[in-house]
C-alpha positions, -999 to 999 in steps of 0.1 A, spaced: -759 327 -643 -774 349 -621 -751 367 -594 -751 382 -567 -731 410 -548 -725 400 -506 -738 436 -499 -764 439 -522 -775 395 -504 -767 421 -468 -791 445 -483 -819 421 -489 -818 403 -455 -817 440 -436 -851 454 -457 -863 424 -438 -868 400 -469 -873 365 -461 -849 352 -483 -838 313 -490 -799 309 -489 -785 276 -492 -748 274 -479 -735 249 -494 -697 247 -474 -688 214 -461 -698 208 -416 -666 220 -407 -668 256 -428 -704 261 -411 -693 257 -383 -672 289 -382 -704 307 -389 -732 314 -412 -753 344 -429 -782 341 -402 -809 318 -417 -789 297 -445 -800 260 -442 -768 239 -448 -770 211 -477 -731 201 -488 -723 203 -526 -723 166 -523 -765 163 -514 -772 187 -538 -787 161 -560 -804 142 -534 -821 164 -518 -831 189 -542 -868 174 -535 -864 198 -505 -867 227 -531 -898 242 -536 -899 253 -577 -916 290 -566 -891 300 -548 -853 317 -553 -827 299 -537 -795 325 -531 -764 295 -526 -734 300 -506 -701 285 -502 -663 296 -492 -656 317 -523 -679 314 -549 -664 288 -569 -690 259 -558 -717 278 -548 -716 283 -588 -718 249 -595 -745 247 -571 -765 273 -591 -755 256 -625 -773 229 -611 -800 237 -596 -811 256 -628 -803 235 -647 -833 211 -629 -861 238 -627 -851 255 -596 -843 294 -600 -807 304 -581 -786 329 -576 -753 325 -567 -731 347 -543 -707 361 -557 -669 359 -530 -690 333 -513 -680 339 -474 -650 351 -479 -666 383 -492 -696 380 -466 -693 410 -443 -722 416 -426 -733 394 -393 -731 353 -389 -745 329 -367 -728 301 -354 -749 268 -356 -758 251 -318 -750 286 -308 
C-alpha cells in the first residue's frame, strides 16, 4: 500500500497541485474540519460510491489516525483505483483545514 506523510501532502497542496483527497471519517469528525478541497465519503459508503471515482485519477485517502483510510486504500487498490493512504490521519495534519458549511 502506498503511503504519504501529512507534510508531503500539504506541500503538494501549497504547490497548487490538483489533488483528489477523500476523507473517510464519520460526519461528526468531518464537522471539526477537513483538508481544503477534500471530498467526504464515509468508509462504509466506499463500496457503493466507488463509481464516483475515476480509474485514471490518483486519490489520497484520509481518516482520523490512518487506520480506516488504510482499509479504504487497500479496498480501492483491489478494485483498480490508484490510492495512497495519508499516514497518521488528521491527528498528524498540521496545516490548513476548512469546516464544511462555513
